[in-house]
N, C-alpha and C positions, 0 to 999 in steps of 0.2 A: 504494500500500500504506500502510495506516494506521501511523503511528509509534507505538511502544510508549510508554505513559505509565509513571509511576513504579510504579504497582501491577502493571503487566504485567512490568516488569523484576524486581520482587521475586518475583512468582509463579513465573516460569520459573527463577529462581535457586534458590529453595527446592525446586522440583521436582527439579532436578539434584542438589542436596545430599542430598535424601532418598534418591535412587538411589545415593548414594555417589560420584557423579561430581564430586568436589570441584574438579578443575581447570576443568571446564566451568562449574560454579556460580560459581567465583571470576571467571572471564572475563566471564560475563554480568552479575554484580552490579557489576563494575568499569565496564562500559559504562553501566549505569544510574546509577552514581555520577557519572560524567563528564557524563551528560545532565541529571541532577537533583541538582547538588551542594548545593542549599539545602534539600532535603527531609530532615528528621531521620530519618524511618523508613528511607529508603534508606541513609543513613549508618550507622545502627545495624545494619541487616542486613549491610552490607558488613563491619563490624567482627566480627560473629558468624561470618560465613562465612570470613573470613580466618583467624580463630582455629581454626575447625573444619578448614580446609585445612591449617593449620600442624600441628595435632595429627595429622592423617592422614599428613602427610609425615614427622613424627617416628616414627610407628609403622612406616611402610614403610622408613624409613632404617635402623632396627635390623636389617631383613632385606635391606638394600641393594637395594630394589625400587621406588624412587621413579620413577614414570613421567615422561617428559620433559614431557608436557603440564602436569602438576601443578607441576613445577619452574619451567617458564616462566611459568605463571600466578602463582605466588608471587612471582617476580622482578618481574613487571609490577605486581602489587599492592603490593609494597614501594615501588616508585617512586611510585605513585599516592598511597599512604598517607603517604609521606614528604612529598610536595608539599602535600597537602591536610589531613592529620590528623597533625600532628607528635607527638601524644601516643599514637600507636599502640603496642600491646603489643610488648615485646621478643620474645615468642614467634614473631612473624611473621618477624623477621630471623633468628632462630635456625633456624627451619624452612627459610628460603630458603638459608642457608649449607649446612645438612645436605643439602638436596635436590640442590644443585649439586655438592657434593663427591662425592655418591653417583654422579652422572652424569659425574664426572671433568672438570667444567667449572670449572677453576681461576679463570679470569677472572671469571665470573659470581659464584662464591662470594665472591671478594674484593670485588666490587662491592657485594654484599649486606652484607658486614661493614663496609665503609666507610660505607654509608648508615646502618647501625646506630650507628657511632661518632659520626656527626653528629647523629643524632636522639635516641638514648636518653639519659635523664638519667644523670649521673655516679653510679656505684654500682649500676647495674642489673646484676644477676647474670647476665642473659641474655647480655650482651656477653662476659663472661669465658668462658661455656660455648661460645659460637660461636668464639671464638679458639682454645680448646682443641680443638674439632672440626677446625679448619683445621690445627693442628699435628699432630693425629692422622693426617691425610692428607698429611703432609709439605709443607704449603703454609705457607711462612714469609714473614711480612711484618713487618719490624722496627717500623715506626710503629704497627701494630696491637698488637704485643706491648708496646711502651712505653705505649700508651694503656690496655691491659688492666691494667698495673701501677698506673696512676693510679686506675682504677676500683677496684682491689683495696684501695687505701689508704682510700677512702671506705667500702667494705664493712667493713673492719676496725673502723672506729669504731662500727659498729652491732653487729658480731658478730666477736669476736676468734678464733672457731673456724671461720670461713668457709673451706671447703676450696679453693674456686676461687681465693680471694684468696691463700692460701698458695702454691698452684701457680704463679699468675701472677707474683708478685713474685720467686720463686726462679728461674723460667724466664727472666725478664728479665735477672737478674744473670748467668745462664749464657750468654745470647746476647751479652753484653758481655765475656765472658771473665773475669769476676770470680768464679772458681770457689771460691777459699778463702773469700771473703766469703759466697757462696751456701751453702757447706758449714757455716760457722759459724752463719749465720742459720737454716738448716734445723734444726739441733739445738735452737735456742731456740724456734722456732715449733712444731715437732712435740712439744715437751714439754708443750704445752697440751692434747694429746689423749692418751687412754689407748691402750695398745698394741692393744687389740681394734679400736678405731676406725681406727687406722692400717692394721692388717692387712686391714681390709675395704674400704678406700678406695684404689684404684689410684693416684690422684693424690697421695696422701700416701705410699703405700708406695714408690713410685719414689724419692722424695726421702729417705726413711728409709734407702735403700741407698746414697745418695750421700755420699762422704766423700773429701776430698783434703787434709785438714790433715796436716802433717808429724807432729804429736804422735800422731795416730791410727795412722799407719803404723808409727812407731817403737815405740809401746806395744802394738799389737795385731796388726798384719799381719806384721811381721818376726819376731815372737816366737812365732807359732803353731806348735804341734806339727805335724810333717809328716803330711799326710793320707794316706789309703789305707795304713794300717799293715799290713793283712793281704794286700796285693796279691800275686798270683801272676803272675809275668812270664815268658813263654815267647817269646823273640825269634824272628824269622825267621832261619833259618840262612844264608840268602843274601839280601842287601839291596843289589842293584845300583842304578845310577841316582843322580840328584842329590837324592832325597828319599824319605821313607817316607809313604805314604798312611795316614791314621788315621781310623777310624770308631769311634764310641763310642755305646753304647746299653744299655738294660736287657734282661732276658730276653724281655720281650714284644715289643720292637722287633726283637730278634735273630730271633725266629721269624717276625715279620711281614715283615721286610725283609732283614736282613743275612745270614741263614743262606744264602739263595740269591743275595743281592746281592754278597757277598764274592767268590765264584768269578767272577762277571761282571766285577768290578773287576780281578781278576787277569788275566782274559783281555783286557780292554780296555786295560790298562796293562802290557804284557808286560815292560817294562824297569824296573819299580818294585816294591818290596816293599809289602805291605799288612798293616796291623796293626789288629786289632779289640780295643777295650777293652770288656768286658762287666761290667755291674753286676748283682748278684743272679741269677746263672745257676742254672738247674735242672740236675740231674745229666745229663739228656739233652742240654742245651745244651753242657755241658763235653765230653761225648763227641763232639759235632759239631765243636767247635773242635779237639780233639785229632786227630780223623780228617783234617780239612782240613790241619792243619799237617804231619801225617805224610806226606801225598801231595804237598804243595806247599811246597818250601823257601823260597819268597818270602812265605809267610804266617806271621805271628806273632800272639800274643794275650796279653792280661792280663785278670785278673778280680779283683773284690773284692766284699765284702758290705757293704751300706750299714750294717747294724746294728752291725758291729764297727769302723766308722770312728770314731776318737776325736773328730772334729769334728761328728758328727751328733748332734742333740739326743736325750737319753736317752729322752724320751717318744715318739720315733719318729712325728712328726706325719704322718699319711697325706696331708693336704692338700698337703704340700710335698715329697713323694717325687719328683714330676715335676721339681722344681727340682734335686734332687740328681742325678738321672739326666742332666739337661742339663749340669750343672756337672762331672760326673765326668771328662769328657775333659780339662778344664783342670786338675783335680787330678792327673791322671795325666801331663800333658805334661812336667813337669820330669824325671820318671823316664825317660820314653820318649826324650827328646832325649839324655839322658846315656847310655842303654843303646845307642841306635843311632849316636850321635855323628854325626848328620847332620840336615838340616832335616826338618821335619814339615809336611805339607799335610793339614789337617783338613777333612773333608767331613761334611755331614749324613748321618745313616743313612737318611733317607727320600728319597734322591735317586738319580740314575743317571748314570754316566759316558756321555757321548755321543761322546767322542773321547779319544784318549790324551793325558793332561795333561803328559807328560814334556817336550815342547818348551817349554811355557809355564813349567813349574817351573824349567827350566834358565835361562830368561830372568829369572825372579824372584830369582835367587841374589844379585843386587847389593843386595837389600833385607834388612833385619832382620826386619820384620813387614809383612804385607800383608793388608788386609781387602777383601773384595768388597762394594761398596755400589752402590746404584742411584739415590741422590738427591744425595749430596754436600752436604746441607743440615744446618744446626744444628737438629735436631728433638728434641733432648733427650739428656742423657748416658746414658739407658737405651736409646737406639735408634741412636745415631750410629755405634757400632762393632757391626756385626752378626756373627753367629757361624756362618753357614751355610758359608762358605769362608774359611779362615784359613791363611796361610803364615807359618811361624815358622822362622827360620834357626837354625843351631847356634852362632852367635857368642856371645861373653860377654854382650853387652847384651841379646840376645834370650833367652838362658837366664835371666838375672836377671829379665827381664820375666815369663817364665813362672812363676818362683818367687813374684814379687810378686802376680801374678794369683791363683795358688793360695792364697797366704796371705790375700788379701783375701776370697776366697770362704769360706775356713775361719773367718775372724774373724766374719763375719756369721752363718754357720751356728752357730758356738759361742755367739753372742749371742742365739740363738733367732729369727733373722730370715732364714730360707731362702726369701725371696720369689722369685716368678717374675721373670725378667730379671736376676737377680743376676749371672749370667755376663757379660752385656753391660755392666752397670754396672762390674763388676770390670775388664774390659778397658779401659774408658774412664778410670776413676779411677786405675788403676795406671799407665797411660801418662802422665797429666797430673801425678801425683805425681813420677814419675821425671823428667819434663821440668823440673819445678821444682827438682829436685836436680842437673840438668845431666847426667843419665846415661840419658836416654831412648833407646830403640832408634830406628834410622831407619825410620820408618813411612810407608806409602803406602796411601791408599784406592784400591783397584783398581777398574776399571770392571766393575761387576756384569754389564752386558750382554755384555761380552767373556767373562766366566766362563760365561755361559749357553750359549756355543758348545760347551763341552765338559762342562758339568755342569748337570743339570736336576732341580729339585725340584717335582713336579707339585702342582697345587692339589687341595683336597679333604680329607676326613677321612683318618685313617691307613689305614683299610681301602680307601678309594677310591684313595689314592696307591699302596698296595701292588698293587692290581689293575692300575692303569695301568702301573706299572713292570714288572710281570711280563709284561704284554702286549708292551711295548717289547722286553724281553729275548727273548721268544719270537720276535718278528718278526725280530730280528737274528740269531737262531741262535747266540747267544753265552751259553749258560747253563751253561757248564762251563769249568774251568781250561784255559788254552791254546787257547781258542776252539772247543773241542769241544762240540757240542750234546748 
C-alpha cells in the first residue's frame, strides 16, 4: 500500500474538518505532522486545524457535550505541539482543559494545564482562564494557582483592569488563608471598575461580596436593622424530636414544590416538626398554609413580603429577587431558633426526603453548625460553604452565628449588592470573622454523600425537578400527612 505523502495527509485532514469531524481531522493532521515535520504547509495546516478543534471544543463545552474522541485528540495535539511548536496558541491548552473537565477526567485536565504552564509565555491570559475553569470544576492544584498569580502580575502591567488577573491574585491569597489581606486588596482592586462592570462580571462580583475585616463587621453587619420587619410567624403547636425541619421559598416554588412536598416531609419524618418560610405569598398560598397547619400540629409557617423588608433596595431590582428568595431562610433563622428554642435543619425546597432524618439529626447534636459538602476543597469563599443542607444548633454560639449571617446579608442588600451566592459568601465570611474574634461556633463539613442517603435534590430545571419528585412521591405512596396516600 502506497504511503501517504504530505499532500495526501493535508487533503484527508481538510476533508474531515469540512465535515465537522474535528477530532478525526486533528488525529490525521497530527500523523502527517509527525511524518513530515519539515514541510511548512503541513505545519501551518496543523496549527489551523488545532485552533478550529479548540474552538469547537469550547462551543461544545458550554453545552457540556465534548465528545471523548475530540478531547483525546486535543490532548495528543497539545503534547505534539508542545514538543515541536512551542509557540502554539494558548487557545489549544484552554480547549484541552475544558474538554477534559467536561469528561470528568481530572488527571488529563491537569496534565493539559501543566503543559500550558511550561509552554505559554508569562502573561498569556489563556492560562488564567484555564485555571479558573479547573477551579470551577473543583479541581484545585496549588502550584497552578500560584503560577496563575504570577501571570496575573504580568497582565496587570499591561492592563490594570484585567478581570482574570484580579480573580487570580485574590484567589491565591484565599488559598493561603490570608483572608483579611484578600479582603483589603479586593476593595482596592474593585475600585478600579464601575459598579455596572462588577455586577456583570461573575469573577468580580464574587469578590465584591467578600469581606472579613473587623471594621466592616462592627460598622455595618452588627448595626443592621433586623430584617423581615413584617414577618408573620405561626409556630407548630407540637414540635417533638431533636430539631425542626425548615424549608424556605417564594410563592412560585411553594406551588411548584413545597405545597405538596411539605405533607410528604411530615409523613417521612413523623417525629419532627416542619416549618415553611414563604416569601411573597399569594392569598391562595396563605390559605394553603393555614389549612395545613390547622390539620397538622407539627406544621408551622412564617411569611413576609420582600417589598416591605427594610433591607431590600427601594428600586426593587427584578434581576436580584432570586437572591432575596434564596437568602430569606437565613434572614428568618434567628427568629425561628428563638421561637422554637431548638436546633434547625435547613433543607432545599427543590428536594425530597428519602428517609427519616431524625436519627442523623440526633447524632449531629454535638455540633454547633454542620454543612453538607461533596468536595472538601478550597474552591472559593463563595462555594466552600454550600446551602442545600445546613444544621444549626440552638446554643449561644450558633445563635450568634445566625445573627451575624443575617446581618451580613442585610448589609450587602442595603448597599445595593444583592448578588447571587450572597448567602454562601455570608456563611463563609461570618464564620471566619467570628473565628478571628475567638467566638466561632464548632463547625463541621459533613459528608454530602452521606446526606444523599436521606435527602435528594434531582438534576434539571425547576419544572423537571418538580416532575421527578412528584413521580418519586407517587411511587412511594406517601403524598399525605401521616403516610396516607
